N, C-alpha and C positions, 0 to 999 in steps of 0.2 A: 504494500500500500504506500502510495506517495502522497505528499501534501502539496497541493497545487493552488496557487493564487491566480485568479482570473480577473483582470481589469476589463471593464466593458462586457461583462458576462451576461448582461440582461438583453443584449442585442441579438440579431438573427443568428449569427454564427455561434455565439455563446450558448444560445438556447438549444442548439443541436449538439454542441461539443460537450457541455457539462454533463448531460445524462449519460454519455458514453464513458466519461471518467468515473462517475459514480457507480455505474454498472460493473466496472472492473475492480471496484473497491477503493478507489482513491478518495482522499479527503480533499474537498474543494472549498476554498474561501473566495467569495466574490466581492470585489470592491464595487460599491454602488454609491451614487450620489443622491439617491432618493429611496425612501422606504416603500414607495408604491410598486417597485419591482420585486419585492420580497415575496416568495411563495407563501400561501396560507399554511401549507403542510410541508415544510422542507424535509429533505432526507436527513437521516441521523448524522451523516458525514458531510453535510452541506451547511455552510455558515456564511452570512452576509455581514460585511463591515462597511459602515458609512465612511466615505472619504472625500476629501477636497484636494485635488492635485496641487493646488496652490499652497496648501499647508497640511501635508500628511501628518495625522495625529498619532498618538502612541499606539492605538489599536492597529493602525496600518503597519507601523514598524514591527509590532509584535507578530503580525500575520506573516510578514516577509522573513522574519528571523527564523532560520532553519528550514524554510520551505525548500522542497526539492526542485520546483519549477515555478516560473512566473509566465503567464500568457497575457499579452497586452493586445486587446481587441478594441480599445477605446477609440472613438472618433465619430463625429456626427455624420449622418447619412449623406453620401456623395450626390445622389440623384434626386432627392426629395424636394429640393427647392431650386429656383433659378440662381445662377451664379452671379449675384451682385457683388460689389466690392466687399460689402460687409459679410456676405455668405462665404466668400473665398477666405477671408480672414478667419472665420469660424472653422472652416474645413481644415485649415493649417493648424490653428492654435489647439483645437481639440485633439489633434494627433501629436504634434511636436511637443507641446507643453506637458501633456500627460506622460509621454515617453520620457521626457527630461525629469519629471517628478519621480517616476519609478526608478530610473537609472540612478538618480541622486540619492534616493532612499536606500537602494542596494549598496551604493558606495559608502554610505554611512554606517553600515553594519560591520561587525568584526569579520575578518576574512573567513573564519571557520563557519560563520552563521549565514553567509551569503548563499543564495540559491545556486544550484548547479547550472541552470540554463534559463535564459530569457528567450521566449518565442514571441517575436514582435510582428504584428500584422504589417503588411505593406500591400502594394497593388501592382498588378501586371502592367498598368499604365506607366510604370517606371520607364519603359522602353519607348514610350511615345508612339507616334504613327509610323510604322516601318514597312508598310506595304507587304511585299512577298519575301522580305528579308527574314531569314531564320535567326531568331535570337535565343541565346541560352543565358544562364545565370552570369556569365562572364561578359556579356555584351554591355555596351555603353548606355547611359541614360539618354532619354529624349529631351526635347526642349519645350514641350507643351506645359500648360499649367499643372495638369495632373502628374506629369513626369517629374517636374521640379518639386511638387508637393511630396512625392515619394522619396526623392533625394533628401529632402530636409528631414523627413520622418525617419529614414534609415540612418542618417548621420547622427541624429539624437540617440538612436538605439545603439549605435556602434561604440558609444562611450562606455557601455557596459563591459566591453572586452578589457578595458583598463582595470576593471575590478576583478578580473579573473573569472568572469562568467562566460560560459559558452553561449553564443548568440546565434539564433536562427531567424532569418528575415523571410516571412511567408508572403511572397508576391502573389496575391490572390486574384484570380480571374473572376468573371461573372459566375456567381454560384447558382446552380440549378437545384431546386427542391420543390416538392408539391406546395409548400407554403411560402415560397420566395416571391416577394412583391415584384421583383424584376421580371421573373418568368410570367407572372400573371399579366403584367403590362405588355410583355412581348406577345402573349397569346390573345389579348383583348381584341385587337383589330380583326384577327382571323375569325373569332367567334361571331363577329358581325359581318363576315364576308368582305372585309376590307383589307385583308393582309397582303403583304408582298415585301419585296426587297427594300432596304433603306439605302438612299443614295444610289450609287452605281452598282451596289451589291457585290463589289469586288473585295471590299475590306475584310480581312480575316477576323474571325470571331473566336476569342479565347474564352474558355469556360471550364467549369469543373462541377461535378455532382457533389452535393453536400456530404455524402457518405465518404467519398474519397478525400474531401478536404479535412474532415474530422480525423480520418485515419492518418493523414499527413501530420496533423498537429500531435497526435499521439506518438507517431514515429519520431518527431522532433524532440519530444520529451524524453523518450526512452533510448534513442540510439545516439551514442556519443560521437559517432562518426559524422553526424550531421551538424554542419555549422555554416554560417554565411547565408547568402540568398538562396531561396528555393522557389522555382516556378511552380506555383500551385495551379497547374493547368493540365487538362486532359491532352493526350497525345494527338487526338483528332482535332485539327484546326481548320474548319471549313470556311469558305467564303460566305458572306452574309446572305447572298442569294440562295445558297444551299440551305442555310438555316431557315429561311422563309419556306423553302420547299418542304423541309422536314416537318416544320410546324404545321403546314397545310396538310401533310399526309397524316400526321398523328391526330389532328383535330378534324379531319375529313372536311376541309375547307379549301377553297381556291387560294392561290398565292401569287396573283399576277399584278396586283395594284402597287406600283412602285411609289415610294415617298421620296420626292426629289430632294437632293441635298440642300438646295437653296431654301426650300420650304421648312426643312428641319432647322436650318440656321436662323431663319426668320422667326420661328416659333420659340427656339430654345437658346439662341445666341451661342456663346462659347460652349455651353453645356452639351451641344450637339456632338462634341468630340466623343462623348460616351457611345454614340451610335455610329459615327462615321470614321473613327480611327480604328486601326487594327494592326496586328502583327502576328507573325508565325512564331509564337513563344513555345519552346519545347521544354518538357520537364526533364532536363538532362540529369540533374543531380538525383532526383528521386529514382529515375530509371537505372542509373548506375548502382544505386543501393539495392536494387532488386524490388522496388515497390511495384505492386501489382494493382492496377486500377480496376475497381469493380465496374465502372462505367467508362470504358475507353473510347466509345463512339457516341456521337451526339444523338443518333437515332435511339440507341438503347436508353440513354439518359432521359430524353424527352418522353419516351413511352413509359418509363418508370414514374415520371412526375405527372404526366398529363393523360396518358393513354390507358389502354386496357391492362397494362402491367403495373399500374400505379398501386402501391400498397393501400389496403383499406384500413 
C-alpha cells in the first residue's frame, strides 16, 4: 500500500484515477480548495485536506511528509470559456503557481521525508501545431499559447528534481471517456445530423482513453525507470476527417458537413487552436517500457465510450 497525495483530484481525471488507486489498496489524500467536492461517504483510505496554494498550511505539509507519490492535476479547464486576456492568465496561474507551491513545499521537507516521485500533468499541446511531423518526448516545444503554457508549467515542475524527487511530466492528449465533456461536445453535432470535419480535416488528432491514461499514471508511480516527459497519447493518430468518419459510423450519422476554419476562428478566436492544431505525437517512452494500450485504435475507443460496446 502506498500513500499518494493528489492535487486537483476533484477534476475529471482525478475522479477516474483515484478509484483505481483505492481499489488496489493505496491510501489517497486529496488536496481541495472547497468542501463541496468532498464525498458524503468517503472510502476508509481516502482523506481530503483543505489547501490554498498561496499559503500551504500545516495539514498540507503533514500530508506531503513521507508520502510515496504526489500527483498534480490542478488547473482550470482549458476549453470551458473563451480565451480572454484574463482567462489566459487564469489558465497559466492555476497551473504554474500550484506547481510552484507543491514543489516549494516538497523542498521544505527533510530529505528523508520527501516523496519518491512527483507526477505532474502537462499537455500534448507542448509541441504546438506540427502538421505531419512525428514528435516524440525529445522533440522541441511549439510557439502557440498552449505550447508556451506547457513550457512554463513543466519548468515549474522541473525544480522538483533539485530536491531529489523523480519527476514524470504527463503530456496528456484529448481524453476519451463515456462521461468526458469533450467527447460529448464532439458527438453533439453528429446527433443532430450536422457532423463533419473541422477545418480542412487534415490536422492530426491526438487522444487517449481514460483507462489507458489512469494506467499510465499508475505506471509513473510504480516504475522507477520512468522519468521526464511522457506522451500520454494512443499510438493511432488519425486525421481529423477520419475522426469525423469514425464518429459518424459509431453514432450511425452522416459526417459530411464541414466546419470551415474561418468560421471556427470567428466563433472561438484563438481558442480554435484546440480544434485546428494537430501533431503526430507518438508514445515512444511508454512503448519502450512495454506499456500495452487497452484502446490502441480510435474506433475501439469510440465504440467503448459511445457505441454498443460502451460499459453499462
